[in-house]
N, C-alpha and C positions, 0 to 999 in steps of 0.2 A: 245720129240716133233719132229714130222716128218720133219718139214721144216729145222731143224737144223742137220739132218742126211745127210751124203754123199749120193747122188742119187744112186750110185752103190750099196751101202749097202741095200737100200730099194729094188732095182730091183733084187738082187741076193738072196733073201730069198724065200724059197719054201712055207712056211706057214706063213701067216700074221694073227695076232689076234689084233683086234682093239677094245679098250674100249672107253668110252665117251671122245670125244674131243670137245672143244667149239670154238676154233679159226678157222675161216673160211678157212684160208690158210692151216692149218694143216689138216682139213677135206678134202679139195680139194686134197692135196698131197697124203694122204693115200688112198682116193677113187680112184685116178688115178692109183696108184700102184697096187691096188686090182682089178681094172677093174670093178668097180661098177658104176651104173647109177647115174645121178643127183638125181633122186627120192630116191634111196637107200642112197646116201650121206647125205640126209636131216635127216636120222635116227641117224647118229653118235652123234650129240650133245644131242640127246634125250635118249640115252641109260641109263638105270638105273643100280644101283649096282647089280653086278652079271651077267650083259648082255654084250655080245660082238658080233662082226661080225668076222667070220673066213673065210679065203680063202686059197686055196692050189693049187699048180701047178698040182695036180692029177685030178682036175675037174674044170669045168667052173662055177659050182654052188657056190653060197655064202651061208653061214650058219649063221643064227641069233641064238645065243646060250644063254640059261638061265641056270646059275649054281645056285643051291639051297644052302643055308647056311647049313653047317653041324651042327648037334646037339650033 
């Protein structure tokens, strides 16, 4: 739960992977740490199984990732 983490722990990660969060305060906290827009933040509670948003310090782009189930 992002709001229960120490702020420095969130700030000092180079790669952030966000799966579905439903609590508004958690969505806001992780969106702020990832530098995503309010519009993009609205996607977080709608992510499906296998979907996530990835951000890294190597680029300003955010990636919406779909991982397929292995057979």
